[in-house]
C-alpha positions in Angstrom: -24.2 70.2 -13.2 -23.0 67.2 -11.2 -20.0 67.9 -9.0 -17.3 65.4 -8.4 -17.4 66.3 -4.7 -21.0 65.3 -4.4 -20.3 62.0 -6.1 -17.3 61.1 -3.8 -19.2 62.1 -0.6 -22.0 59.6 -1.2 -22.5 56.5 0.9 -22.8 54.3 -2.2 -19.3 55.4 -3.4 -17.9 54.7 0.0 -19.5 51.3 0.2 -18.3 50.5 -3.4 -14.8 51.5 -2.5 -14.9 49.4 0.7 -16.0 46.4 -1.3 -13.3 47.0 -3.9 -10.5 47.2 -1.2 -11.9 44.0 0.5 -11.9 42.1 -2.8 -8.3 43.2 -3.5 -7.2 42.0 0.0 -9.1 38.8 -0.4 -7.5 38.1 -3.8 -4.1 38.9 -2.5 -4.6 36.5 0.4 -5.8 33.8 -1.9 -2.7 34.2 -4.1 -0.4 34.1 -1.1 -2.2 31.0 0.3 -1.9 29.2 -3.1 1.7 30.1 -3.4 2.6 28.9 0.1 0.6 25.7 -0.4 2.4 25.0 -3.6 5.8 25.6 -2.0 5.1 23.6 1.1 3.5 20.8 -0.9 6.6 20.5 -3.1 8.9 20.6 -0.1 6.9 17.9 1.7 6.9 15.7 -1.5 10.7 16.1 -1.8 11.2 15.2 1.8 9.1 12.1 1.5 11.0 11.0 -1.6 14.3 11.5 0.1 13.2 9.5 3.1 11.9 6.6 1.0 14.8 6.6 -1.4 17.4 6.0 1.4 15.8 2.9 2.9 16.9 -0.5 2.1 14.5 -3.2 1.1 13.2 -5.0 4.2 14.1 -8.7 4.4 11.2 -11.0 3.8 10.1 -13.4 6.5 9.3 -16.2 4.0 12.0 -18.6 3.2 12.9 -19.3 -0.5 11.6 -22.7 -1.5 
């Protein structure tokens, strides 16, 4: 008969559990990074549009013929 205690005390189970937790942390970090990049990217685009929208057209140096 196989005991659950013998299964959970093995180094393979501990290693698998460590890899699982590492993959969960990595996935969460990637999700947060993507979310922050999207938020900051949209904020940067909005700021650039606001700056460009308020400028007047620069006068041309050439004279109209």
